[in-house]
C-alpha angles and dihedrals in degrees: 000000000000122000117283132189120272091240093055092045092050093046095047096048106036111122092225112034092195089067095054097093091049092052095040100045103018121213141250094281096043121043092180108106140150093243092064092043093051093047090049092050091050092051096256092307123131114290093243088075091063104084131187127202101166140038086250089070092057090043089057091053092049091052091051090050092047092051092050098043112109104226139112119273091244092054091047092048096047101035114015101040098051089049093048092047089056088048092053091049090051089051092050090052089046092056092038091241133139113242116230121239098243119114102229093188098052096088091045092053089052092048091049092053092048090051091050089049090055092047091055093047092050099053100042133069090226138341131190128232089245091057092046091048092053096046097045098039096235134110124273088243090059090048091051091050093049092049091053093046092050099045124053091203092060098045124112108243104176117120094250097052120022121171119215124215117270110257126210117185088354094302126110117245115207120184127173108240122180133202127224113197113215125215089256088056094250117132130232121200133212139152126228090209111113098197132047118248100275093230089070098052127051135039123236094271093051092049091049092050090049092050091046090054091051089048090063086070096035095146091063116101089214092054090049091049094049092043091051092050089054096044093049091057098051125098118243088248091056092048092051092048091053092048093048098044104032109025096072092062101032115060091171090059091048092053092044095052092042089056092048094048091047090054093046093050092052094047096249089122115033108156149356124303109237120212091241089057094057103093097199103119129078122223093260090050093049091048090051092048090051091047101043096035095045087235121163117232145182116237139194113197134182112210128164090351093305128114114227123192117202128183134196095010132169116215124225122185124216127181100280104008147023131249123213112208122191110243089209097044108027091185089068115080141147131198122222145155129234092263090061092061116094095161137016129174125182112226 
């Protein structure tokens, strides 16, 4: 069969023709649509220039749509994927091709659930494996495996059973995840990270726009640092796409990335900047962040000539002083003032 436009292929093969306009143009509540995906793939040109000659071409568009669609992993798995699989089969029949046996959505389902797992860990003070299992629709054993794969501190490292890092898009994802042991010996999990690993979030266009915005302030050390953290996490494919599509019309971005790559090659920038390494807050500010944000912290106090080290503390504020309460043993507490603090670290 000769090449046909993406719009005609989508229209002729969709399992439910009444849904075509919704998928093609989107609606007020959902800006994700095939029209925008096709135009993006064809470099902003009219969609008639994006041609398809195999069911694989439609499959690629469905995957892009799936990755952009704002819905929970369970909804995608139960509703979107079965519909898209029928669509792919229709396209294979349309082009008189035999569909291969691989499940192209399997890895994306797994990635979605891992992203949701991280979201839950980031916004809660602690969550159990049972709660994660119920919300994500997988077994507690799967949750335990994912936690170990995500966090180096939870991995098994003995010779007989060594866990490898979880990989998404071929790149390892390492996230600090901490355990809180409850009085009944059950564990709750949370992460002190405040942002998802960037590799799991935006598409190429979004990353390019973010880098372009940073490039407007390319003489700033902070902009360079953030830009380098982003650039270090991108695949070579993503970097080449940004260079090909955005460099020709954005000289500031070209200069910005050149400076970053120069610094990386010469060892001036070798890794990511963690929030805890950014010494930008004073002790009063950190205490207020811990108090207002319900953040746990480690403290080192000097009272009555004695040094006191405290770990995993919650901060309460009274009129003229603070109170540090152990998150593990709430009956243990100590009051102090700002002048008593010689070290504080948010965890």
